[in-house]
Every structure is written in C-alpha cells, then in structure tokens.
C-alpha positions in Angstrom: 0.2 0.1 0.0 0.9 3.6 -0.4 0.5 6.5 2.0 -2.5 8.8 1.5 -3.2 12.0 2.3 -3.6 11.4 6.0 -7.6 12.6 6.0 -10.2 10.9 7.8 -10.6 9.8 4.1 -7.2 8.0 3.8 -7.5 5.0 6.6 -10.9 4.2 4.6 -9.2 4.4 1.0 -6.2 2.4 2.3 -8.2 -0.1 3.7 -10.3 -0.2 0.8 -7.5 -0.3 -1.4 -6.7 -3.7 0.1 -10.0 -4.9 0.3 -10.2 -4.7 -3.5 -6.8 -6.5 -4.0 -7.7 -9.6 -2.2 -11.2 -9.0 -4.2 -13.2 -8.9 -1.1 -16.4 -7.0 -0.9 -16.9 -5.1 2.0 -20.0 -7.9 3.4 -16.9 -10.2 4.1 -14.5 -7.8 5.8 -17.7 -7.0 7.8 -18.0 -10.4 8.8 -15.1 -11.2 9.5 -13.6 -9.0 11.0 -17.7 -8.6 13.3 -18.8 -5.9 12.5 -22.2 -5.4 10.3 -21.7 -4.2 7.0 -22.6 -0.4 7.4 -20.5 0.4 9.8 -17.3 -0.9 7.6 -18.7 0.9 5.4 -18.1 4.2 7.2 -15.2 3.5 7.2 -13.9 2.8 4.5 -15.9 6.5 3.6 -14.2 8.4 5.6 -17.4 8.6 7.8 -15.8 6.5 11.6 -12.5 6.5 12.7 -13.2 2.9 14.2 -11.5 2.4 17.9 -8.5 -0.2 17.9 -9.7 -2.8 18.6 -11.9 -2.4 15.8 -9.2 -1.6 13.0 -7.5 -5.0 14.6 -10.6 -7.4 13.8 -10.3 -5.9 10.2 -6.6 -5.4 10.1 -6.6 -9.5 10.6 -9.9 -9.5 8.0 -7.9 -8.1 5.4 -4.5 -10.6 6.4 -2.3 -7.0 6.3 1.7 -6.8 6.6 3.0 -5.3 9.4 4.3 -1.6 7.3 0.8 -0.9 6.2 -0.1 -1.7 9.8 1.6 0.8 11.5 0.1 3.2 8.2 -3.5 2.7 8.8 -3.1 2.7 13.1 -0.9 6.2 13.0 -3.9 7.7 10.6 -6.6 6.2 13.2 -4.9 8.1 15.8 -4.0 11.8 13.9 -7.5 11.3 12.9 -8.8 10.4 16.3 -7.4 13.7 17.2 -3.8 12.6 19.0 -0.3 12.1 17.5 1.5 9.7 15.5 3.1 8.5 18.5 -0.2 8.0 20.3 -0.9 4.8 17.2 -1.2 2.2 19.3 -2.1 3.0 23.2 -5.5 0.9 24.1 -8.8 2.8 23.3 -9.5 3.7 26.8 -5.7 5.5 26.6 -6.0 7.5 23.8 -9.6 8.0 24.2 -8.0 9.6 27.9 -5.9 11.9 26.1 -8.7 13.6 23.3 -10.6 14.1 26.6 -7.9 15.6 28.2 -7.1 17.8 25.3 -10.7 18.8 25.2 -11.5 19.9 28.2 -7.8 22.1 29.5 -8.8 25.1 29.5 -11.5 24.1 31.7 -9.6 22.4 34.0 -9.1 23.6 37.5 -5.1 23.5 38.4 -5.1 22.0 40.8 -6.7 19.3 39.4 -4.4 18.5 36.5 -0.9 18.4 40.0 -3.8 15.4 41.2 -4.1 14.1 37.5 -0.3 14.5 37.2 0.7 13.3 40.9 -1.5 10.0 40.2 -0.3 8.7 36.7 3.2 9.6 38.0 2.7 7.6 40.9 1.0 4.6 38.8 4.8 4.9 36.1 6.6 3.9 38.5 
C-alpha cells in the first residue's frame, strides 16, 4: 500500500484499496471482523474512525502486512486528534488523551496537578 493523504478519508481509502486487492466484498470483510457491513462501509467512506480494537479485527480480516498496519494505526490516531506516536495506545488511554485536550482550558489546576501525581505513581 502507498501512503495516503492524512485525512479522515485516507484510512478508509487504504482499507478499500486492500479489500479490492484481495477481491473481497465489504460484507465479507465486515463479517470476518465481526462488524456490520454498514459500519464497515462508513469506515471505508471516511465517515467513522473505528477504535483500535475494531481496527485490529479489520486488519486481521484484510491480512495486512506490518508496515501497512503501522500506517493505518497512525492515520486512525491522527483522525482521533492524537499524535502519530500515540497510534498504538489502548482505546481507553487514547480516549483519555482526547478528553484531556478538549477540557484542558477549563480544568482546575489543582485537578491537573493531582492527576499528574497519580499518573506518575502508577508509572513508577
């Protein structure tokens, strides 16, 4: 796969390209990934960026190579408002990062400091 533009449609375009390369129908990939065909179609159209757990199922269904997987995870992270380096984070952690970014300007400093202390306690 070739790198696609880093837009919400880039992820879907890469998935669609791979699906067509293996001569599969949307319904087949959706069924193999355990999601609805409508949901998978919305992902290919760029309307939805799935969580990493769902994307992993789609990746398995499409039998993607590791370099393609890395690119897809990076595009999905960018679509969610994360950094490229955050691509492999668990869905819960990436969701927390997004929530923090949205609330950054209204969170009380005291809360932010306490949150940082607790995160540091866990990571040590």
